[in-house]
MDAnalysis code that builds the backbone (N, CA, C; Angstrom):
import MDAnalysis as mda
import numpy as np

u = mda.Universe.empty(354, n_residues=118, atom_resindex=np.repeat(np.arange(118), 3), trajectory=True)
u.add_TopologyAttr("name", ["N", "CA", "C"] * 118)
u.add_TopologyAttr("resid", np.arange(1, 119))
u.add_TopologyAttr("resname", ["UNK", "UNK", "UNK", "UNK", "UNK", "UNK", "UNK", "UNK", "UNK", "UNK", "UNK", "UNK", "UNK", "UNK", "UNK", "UNK", "UNK", "UNK", "UNK", "UNK", "UNK", "UNK", "UNK", "UNK", "UNK", "UNK", "UNK", "UNK", "UNK", "UNK", "UNK", "UNK", "UNK", "UNK", "UNK", "UNK", "UNK", "UNK", "UNK", "UNK", "UNK", "UNK", "UNK", "UNK", "UNK", "UNK", "UNK", "UNK", "UNK", "UNK", "UNK", "UNK", "UNK", "UNK", "UNK", "UNK", "UNK", "UNK", "UNK", "UNK", "UNK", "UNK", "UNK", "UNK", "UNK", "UNK", "UNK", "UNK", "UNK", "UNK", "UNK", "UNK", "UNK", "UNK", "UNK", "UNK", "UNK", "UNK", "UNK", "UNK", "UNK", "UNK", "UNK", "UNK", "UNK", "UNK", "UNK", "UNK", "UNK", "UNK", "UNK", "UNK", "UNK", "UNK", "UNK", "UNK", "UNK", "UNK", "UNK", "UNK", "UNK", "UNK", "UNK", "UNK", "UNK", "UNK", "UNK", "UNK", "UNK", "UNK", "UNK", "UNK", "UNK", "UNK", "UNK", "UNK", "UNK", "UNK"])
u.atoms.positions = np.array([
    [-10.868, 4.577, 11.698],
    [-11.191, 4.288, 10.314],
    [-11.087, 2.774, 10.094],
    [-10.488, 2.368, 9.009],
    [-10.382, 0.940, 8.663],
    [-9.314, 0.262, 9.528],
    [-9.564, -0.982, 9.961],
    [-8.558, -1.675, 10.774],
    [-7.351, -2.160, 9.970],
    [-7.563, -2.456, 8.678],
    [-6.477, -2.941, 7.834],
    [-6.300, -2.016, 6.641],
    [-5.037, -1.733, 6.301],
    [-4.734, -0.902, 5.144],
    [-3.705, -1.635, 4.281],
    [-3.594, -1.196, 3.028],
    [-2.801, -1.939, 2.052],
    [-1.893, -1.007, 1.261],
    [-0.748, -1.552, 0.872],
    [0.133, -0.862, -0.050],
    [0.722, -1.892, -1.007],
    [1.051, -1.441, -2.198],
    [1.639, -2.314, -3.219],
    [3.104, -1.922, -3.380],
    [3.979, -2.889, -3.136],
    [5.417, -2.632, -3.078],
    [6.118, -3.488, -4.134],
    [7.073, -2.911, -4.807],
    [7.884, -3.701, -5.744],
    [8.621, -4.782, -4.955],
    [8.675, -5.975, -5.515],
    [9.222, -7.128, -4.791],
    [10.655, -6.881, -4.304],
    [11.495, -6.270, -5.117],
    [12.873, -5.999, -4.699],
    [12.901, -5.052, -3.502],
    [12.023, -4.058, -3.503],
    [11.949, -3.125, -2.377],
    [11.462, -3.837, -1.113],
    [10.532, -4.785, -1.291],
    [10.014, -5.500, -0.125],
    [11.104, -6.408, 0.470],
    [11.898, -7.029, -0.364],
    [13.006, -7.858, 0.146],
    [13.979, -6.997, 0.962],
    [14.247, -5.787, 0.491],
    [15.109, -4.863, 1.249],
    [14.470, -4.507, 2.590],
    [13.162, -4.283, 2.582],
    [12.445, -3.944, 3.819],
    [12.521, -5.096, 4.817],
    [12.362, -6.307, 4.328],
    [12.444, -7.465, 5.224],
    [13.827, -7.556, 5.858],
    [14.856, -7.279, 5.098],
    [16.221, -7.322, 5.634],
    [16.459, -6.198, 6.638],
    [15.862, -5.032, 6.392],
    [16.073, -3.861, 7.247],
    [15.128, -3.808, 8.454],
    [14.015, -4.550, 8.399],
    [13.045, -4.527, 9.492],
    [11.980, -3.462, 9.352],
    [12.011, -2.700, 8.243],
    [11.002, -1.654, 8.008],
    [11.008, -1.294, 6.528],
    [9.838, -0.864, 6.054],
    [9.715, -0.382, 4.681],
    [9.714, 1.143, 4.711],
    [10.619, 1.743, 3.973],
    [10.777, 3.200, 3.985],
    [10.136, 3.881, 2.782],
    [9.552, 3.110, 1.880],
    [8.791, 3.696, 0.785],
    [9.494, 3.685, -0.555],
    [8.687, 3.916, -1.573],
    [9.170, 4.004, -2.953],
    [9.694, 5.411, -3.219],
    [10.213, 5.613, -4.402],
    [10.653, 6.959, -4.794],
    [9.464, 7.928, -4.751],
    [8.288, 7.476, -5.166],
    [7.090, 8.331, -5.116],
    [6.736, 8.678, -3.676],
    [6.816, 7.684, -2.783],
    [6.528, 7.937, -1.373],
    [7.491, 8.982, -0.809],
    [8.778, 8.805, -1.094],
    [9.779, 9.737, -0.566],
    [9.554, 11.143, -1.135],
    [9.190, 11.235, -2.410],
    [8.908, 12.544, -3.023],
    [7.726, 13.232, -2.324],
    [6.685, 12.455, -2.015],
    [5.479, 13.022, -1.410],
    [5.588, 13.208, 0.103],
    [6.571, 12.568, 0.719],
    [6.779, 12.740, 2.159],
    [5.998, 11.781, 3.038],
    [5.359, 10.782, 2.440],
    [4.609, 9.785, 3.202],
    [4.451, 8.520, 2.370],
    [4.142, 7.409, 3.044],
    [3.866, 6.154, 2.365],
    [2.386, 6.121, 2.004],
    [2.104, 5.770, 0.755],
    [0.729, 5.712, 0.246],
    [0.094, 4.361, 0.577],
    [-1.047, 4.392, 1.194],
    [-1.828, 3.195, 1.491],
    [-3.233, 3.382, 0.939],
    [-3.974, 2.286, 0.890],
    [-5.376, 2.293, 0.490],
    [-6.158, 1.394, 1.434],
    [-7.437, 1.633, 1.533],
    [-8.318, 0.688, 2.216],
    [-8.626, -0.439, 1.233],
    [-9.256, -1.498, 1.702],
    [-9.642, -2.591, 0.810],
    [-10.551, -2.069, -0.302],
    [-11.467, -1.172, 0.027],
    [-12.402, -0.641, -0.969],
    [-11.711, 0.260, -1.992],
    [-10.593, 0.861, -1.648],
    [-9.875, 1.776, -2.545],
    [-8.792, 1.079, -3.367],
    [-8.450, -0.141, -3.001],
    [-7.255, -0.796, -3.529],
    [-7.290, -1.039, -5.031],
    [-8.373, -1.547, -5.558],
    [-8.434, -1.832, -7.001],
    [-8.256, -0.558, -7.827],
    [-8.915, 0.516, -7.429],
    [-8.785, 1.781, -8.162],
    [-7.360, 2.323, -8.049],
    [-6.749, 2.178, -6.893],
    [-5.361, 2.629, -6.719],
    [-4.411, 1.831, -7.608],
    [-4.625, 0.522, -7.684],
    [-3.782, -0.318, -8.536],
    [-3.943, 0.072, -10.001],
    [-5.182, 0.292, -10.418],
    [-5.434, 0.651, -11.817],
    [-4.814, 2.001, -12.170],
    [-4.827, 2.927, -11.229],
    [-4.303, 4.266, -11.507],
    [-2.784, 4.338, -11.399],
    [-2.222, 3.694, -10.381],
    [-0.801, 3.882, -10.079],
    [0.104, 2.702, -10.411],
    [-0.461, 1.509, -10.589],
    [0.367, 0.316, -10.811],
    [-0.129, -0.530, -11.987],
    [-0.882, 0.056, -12.888],
    [-1.470, -0.678, -14.015],
    [-0.407, -1.456, -14.781],
    [-0.655, -2.756, -14.947],
    [0.229, -3.603, -15.725],
    [1.569, -3.907, -15.082],
    [1.786, -3.437, -13.878],
    [3.088, -3.626, -13.222],
    [3.143, -5.003, -12.560],
    [4.084, -5.803, -13.018],
    [4.283, -7.138, -12.457],
    [5.258, -7.059, -11.288],
    [5.422, -8.177, -10.600],
    [6.405, -8.312, -9.532],
    [6.124, -7.376, -8.355],
    [4.845, -7.282, -7.996],
    [4.452, -6.489, -6.829],
    [4.114, -7.405, -5.661],
    [4.249, -6.854, -4.468],
    [3.840, -7.524, -3.239],
    [2.719, -6.675, -2.631],
    [1.620, -7.340, -2.272],
    [0.527, -6.663, -1.588],
    [0.774, -6.794, -0.091],
    [0.967, -5.659, 0.562],
    [1.275, -5.627, 1.986],
    [0.040, -5.148, 2.746],
    [-0.365, -5.951, 3.714],
    [-1.517, -5.639, 4.554],
    [-0.991, -5.275, 5.944],
    [-1.383, -4.104, 6.439],
    [-0.886, -3.633, 7.729],
    [-2.047, -3.289, 8.658],
    [-1.787, -3.398, 9.942],
    [-2.773, -3.039, 10.951],
    [-2.669, -1.545, 11.234],
    [-3.718, -0.828, 10.916],
    [-3.712, 0.629, 11.052],
    [-3.440, 1.061, 12.502],
    [-4.053, 0.392, 13.467],
    [-3.900, 0.788, 14.867],
    [-2.455, 0.682, 15.344],
    [-1.669, -0.193, 14.738],
    [-0.282, -0.388, 15.153],
    [0.626, 0.751, 14.690],
    [0.102, 1.648, 13.844],
    [0.936, 2.707, 13.272],
    [0.862, 4.020, 14.035],
    [-0.039, 4.112, 14.983],
    [-0.111, 5.284, 15.855],
    [-0.368, 6.584, 15.123],
    [0.089, 7.695, 15.703],
    [-0.211, 9.013, 15.139],
    [0.508, 9.314, 13.825],
    [1.460, 8.474, 13.417],
    [2.131, 8.685, 12.128],
    [1.196, 8.392, 10.961],
    [0.090, 7.676, 11.233],
    [-0.904, 7.382, 10.196],
    [-1.966, 8.468, 10.215],
    [-2.150, 9.093, 9.058],
    [-3.155, 10.151, 8.926],
    [-4.085, 9.811, 7.770],
    [-5.354, 10.151, 7.933],
    [-6.364, 9.928, 6.899],
    [-6.601, 11.258, 6.197],
    [-6.243, 11.310, 4.913],
    [-6.253, 12.581, 4.185],
    [-6.860, 12.404, 2.791],
    [-7.345, 13.500, 2.209],
    [-7.826, 13.426, 0.823],
    [-6.664, 13.162, -0.132],
    [-6.986, 12.578, -1.271],
    [-5.968, 12.354, -2.303],
    [-5.492, 13.694, -2.842],
    [-4.277, 13.716, -3.346],
    [-3.730, 14.942, -3.935],
    [-4.658, 15.444, -5.032],
    [-4.937, 16.705, -5.014],
    [-5.814, 17.300, -6.019],
    [-7.292, 17.097, -5.720],
    [-7.611, 16.255, -4.725],
    [-8.993, 16.039, -4.336],
    [-9.855, 15.387, -5.397],
    [-9.248, 14.709, -6.374],
    [-10.014, 14.136, -7.479],
    [-10.603, 12.774, -7.150],
    [-10.100, 12.120, -6.115],
    [-10.625, 10.810, -5.736],
    [-11.376, 10.951, -4.423],
    [-12.580, 10.393, -4.365],
    [-13.396, 10.558, -3.161],
    [-12.848, 9.778, -1.969],
    [-13.163, 10.253, -0.800],
    [-12.785, 9.566, 0.426],
    [-11.425, 9.993, 0.943],
    [-11.124, 9.505, 2.116],
    [-9.841, 9.770, 2.749],
    [-8.938, 8.562, 2.567],
    [-7.659, 8.825, 2.336],
    [-6.683, 7.770, 2.119],
    [-5.715, 7.726, 3.292],
    [-5.288, 6.521, 3.683],
    [-4.308, 6.409, 4.761],
    [-2.904, 6.741, 4.254],
    [-2.268, 7.690, 4.912],
    [-0.906, 8.115, 4.586],
    [-0.055, 7.927, 5.839],
    [1.060, 7.245, 5.686],
    [1.941, 6.985, 6.820],
    [3.155, 7.891, 6.731],
    [3.297, 8.771, 7.720],
    [4.417, 9.707, 7.781],
    [5.537, 9.084, 8.604],
    [6.240, 8.169, 7.990],
    [7.328, 7.454, 8.634],
    [7.450, 6.081, 8.006],
    [8.398, 5.319, 8.485],
    [8.606, 3.971, 7.958],
    [7.526, 3.019, 8.461],
    [7.253, 1.992, 7.670],
    [6.324, 0.940, 8.061],
    [7.121, -0.148, 8.776],
    [6.928, -0.296, 10.089],
    [7.657, -1.358, 10.796],
    [7.055, -2.725, 10.443],
    [7.896, -3.705, 10.266],
    [7.391, -5.033, 9.917],
    [6.486, -5.599, 11.001],
    [6.618, -5.118, 12.223],
    [5.750, -5.584, 13.313],
    [4.284, -5.215, 13.079],
    [4.010, -4.211, 12.238],
    [2.632, -3.810, 11.933],
    [2.063, -4.545, 10.723],
    [2.898, -5.319, 10.042],
    [2.471, -6.017, 8.827],
    [1.785, -7.323, 9.195],
    [0.572, -7.469, 8.698],
    [-0.190, -8.687, 8.948],
    [0.111, -9.758, 7.899],
    [0.289, -9.321, 6.641],
    [0.638, -10.264, 5.581],
    [1.308, -9.523, 4.431],
    [2.062, -10.288, 3.660],
    [2.698, -9.769, 2.447],
    [2.710, -10.922, 1.450],
    [2.058, -10.716, 0.308],
    [1.930, -11.788, -0.678],
    [2.059, -11.224, -2.081],
    [2.525, -12.066, -2.989],
    [2.650, -11.657, -4.389],
    [1.304, -11.182, -4.923],
    [1.355, -10.160, -5.763],
    [0.153, -9.609, -6.403],
    [0.319, -9.803, -7.910],
    [-0.084, -10.967, -8.407],
    [0.152, -11.289, -9.817],
    [-0.792, -10.547, -10.759],
    [-0.411, -10.582, -12.023],
    [-1.256, -10.043, -13.081],
    [-2.029, -11.182, -13.722],
    [-3.284, -10.914, -14.068],
    [-4.081, -11.870, -14.804],
    [-3.783, -11.769, -16.289],
    [-4.412, -12.623, -17.076],
    [-4.209, -12.641, -18.522],
    [-4.593, -11.313, -19.163],
    [-5.521, -10.593, -18.542],
    [-5.967, -9.303, -19.074],
    [-5.071, -8.144, -18.643],
    [-4.029, -8.425, -17.853],
    [-3.111, -7.392, -17.403],
    [-3.530, -6.699, -16.113],
    [-4.702, -7.066, -15.584],
    [-5.163, -6.499, -14.310],
    [-4.629, -7.358, -13.153],
    [-4.423, -6.735, -12.027],
    [-3.937, -7.477, -10.859],
    [-5.011, -8.419, -10.318],
    [-4.554, -9.560, -9.827],
    [-5.426, -10.565, -9.238],
    [-5.345, -10.447, -7.721],
    [-6.375, -9.854, -7.133],
    [-6.393, -9.619, -5.699],
    [-6.902, -10.843, -4.944],
    [-6.457, -11.011, -3.716],
    [-6.929, -12.145, -2.907],
    [-8.393, -11.955, -2.515],
    [-9.030, -13.040, -2.103],
    [-10.418, -12.931, -1.611],
    [-10.482, -11.903, -0.467],
    [-11.574, -11.210, -0.396],
    [-11.758, -10.208, 0.652],
    [-11.504, -8.795, 0.171],
    [-10.913, -8.653, -1.001],
    [-10.706, -7.313, -1.585],
    [-11.860, -7.093, -2.558],
    [-12.726, -6.137, -2.244],
    [-13.912, -5.926, -3.107],
    [-13.563, -5.446, -4.507],
])
C-alpha cells in the first residue's frame, strides 16, 4: 500500500513516547486495540473528524514497511469512510518514524498541514 503513513499525537503523549522509545497509543487507540493511522490522502478528513480544533498535536510520519505484519490495512469502523486505513496492532517504534512535527491550527481553526499532504 502506501510507503508513508501518518498519525496525530498529543504533544505530551509524544514526549512520553520519545522518552520510552515507542508510542503505545492514545486512550482511543487502546480502547480499539490498535493505533490509528491515515495515508496522506486520508489525513485531512481524519483530522477534521477526529481532531477538529485540537491544538498541541504532533504529526508523526512513519514508514509502513518498517512495521511488518503488525500493520494491517482495514476498513474504517462502521464502513462509513471509503478505502482501507492503516492500523498498527502494537507499539510504534521510534525507529520507524521518519518525522514528527508540530501540527498547528490556522486562524480558521483547521490544522495547517505541511507541503505534500493533499
